NUDOFI-498324 format. One record per residue (C-alpha): residue in one letter; x, y, z. Coordinates in steps of 0.05 Angstrom, whole numbers, padded with zeros to 5 digits, always signed. Layout:
aXYZ...
***
This chain:
m-00020+01937-00035s+00002+02004-00071t-00011+02045-00004v+00037+02001+00030k+00087+02008-00025m+00074+02078-00017n+00090+02081+00048e+00151+02034+00036q+00173+02087-00020q+00170+02143+00037k+00194+02109+00080e+00256+02090+00030w+00258+02169+00010a+00263+02185+00080i+00309+02146+00107k+00350+02161+00040g+00342+02243+00059a+00359+02221+00130v+00425+02189+00111g+00443+02244+00068i+00432+02292+00118a+00470+02249+00163a+00527+02242+00110f+00530+02320+00097i+00535+02338+00161f+00582+02279+00175c+00625+02311+00121y+00617+02381+00140m+00636+02370+00206n+00699+02323+00192i+00717+02351+00121a+00697+02434+00119t+00703+02457+00185p+00779+02434+00203a+00792+02461+00133f+00763+02528+00145r+00799+02526+00212d+00862+02509+00183i+00849+02564+00131s+00843+02613+00184v+00902+02586+00227l+00947+02594+00152r+00922+02661+00147l+00942+02681+00214s+01014+02645+00203i+01013+02688+00138r+01009+02747+00176n+01056+02733+00225s+01105+02714+00182q+01098+02781+00147k+01108+02818+00206r+01170+02777+00220i+01198+02783+00158e+01181+02867+00171l+01219+02863+00228y+01281+02825+00201r+01289+02878+00157e+01280+02924+00199v+01332+02898+00244r+01379+02883+00186s+01379+02961+00170l+01386+02976+00238k+01448+02936+00239e+01475+02966+00170s+01453+03034+00204l+01503+03017+00273d+01553+02995+00227s+01559+03061+00184k+01554+03098+00248e+01611+03052+00280s+01654+03057+00220v+01675+03127+00252l+01693+03107+00322a+01766+03083+00333t+01790+03027+00375l+01813+03028+00451t+01877+03012+00412e+01877+03065+00378r+01867+03126+00429s+01944+03149+00429q+01930+03155+00354l+01873+03209+00374l+01917+03242+00425g+01976+03245+00374k+01918+03280+00324i+01895+03325+00374s+01968+03352+00392d+01978+03348+00321i+01918+03393+00302a+01936+03440+00363g+02011+03454+00338k+01975+03464+00269s+01931+03517+00305k+01991+03551+00348i+01961+03529+00408r+02009+03510+00476i+01990+03438+00508q+02005+03447+00576t+01967+03380+00594l+01931+03325+00553t+01904+03276+00599p+01860+03216+00577r+01805+03174+00614t+01772+03116+00600e+01715+03084+00626p+01666+03026+00608d+01603+03046+00578g+01555+02990+00553g+01590+02956+00489y+01639+03013+00487i+01690+03050+00518k+01680+03131+00536l+01738+03163+00527r+01747+03236+00565i+01809+03278+00537e+01824+03339+00588m+01866+03390+00555d+01899+03452+00590g+01934+03503+00546q+01951+03573+00523s+01926+03603+00452s+01903+03670+00423f+01826+03666+00408l+01833+03654+00334s+01874+03594+00344l+01821+03570+00391i+01762+03574+00341k+01811+03548+00291f+01824+03494+00331l+01751+03473+00356q+01735+03474+00283a+01789+03426+00270v+01777+03376+00318e+01703+03376+00290n+01710+03364+00228a+01778+03310+00241g+01737+03256+00216a+01740+03222+00288a+01676+03222+00323i+01705+03269+00375k+01664+03321+00405v+01680+03383+00445k+01643+03367+00515d+01667+03430+00552v+01709+03496+00542s+01735+03543+00594i+01767+03605+00579l+01811+03654+00627w+01843+03715+00596r+01915+03719+00631p+01960+03780+00604s+02026+03756+00581t+02090+03789+00610d+02132+03745+00567p+02140+03778+00497k+02142+03712+00465d+02073+03698+00497s+02039+03767+00476k+01989+03730+00430l+01969+03675+00475n+01941+03711+00530l+01884+03660+00540q+01887+03597+00588i+01844+03549+00553q+01807+03488+00594l+01777+03436+00537v+01743+03369+00551f+01736+03322+00489e+01696+03266+00490t+01684+03202+00448f+01670+03130+00443l+01721+03073+00432k+01699+03004+00403q+01723+02954+00448r+01746+02898+00388v+01743+02912+00323k+01676+02864+00282k+01704+02808+00233n+01668+02816+00171a+01636+02746+00163
***
């Protein structure tokens, strides 16, 4: 009888061992494997969130940079003020303006303002004028300068012996952004 008991005890241990192994495999497959999968998904989600945060910060800094660069631009309604500013600077620099022609054309979200100016000047007055326009505060850039020497027969115009043609360019904002 003891051999039968031993065999039954061995069978019982074998069944307990098989049930234990099956329970371990079942728990591992149903609890541990999904947990590891969830952990890897969460790690990937954290990396993506960190990249999104970095991109958000970069976009925000680029918007701030754009706003600061746009702050020097005039709006379309201020076009005549720019022309007046150029005319005032020319008067202070002793340049005689013959024509001052503005032209606008759309360029993306902005309007490109091209100002063509013809006039008479001396060389030093022209240099003073160009420096004053560049430092005027508006984002007006001198695009083209043409100078032609013409001796004057009129004693009043003896100093204004240069015929000048200038082209200025700037961009205008189409509308003013409201601060939110």
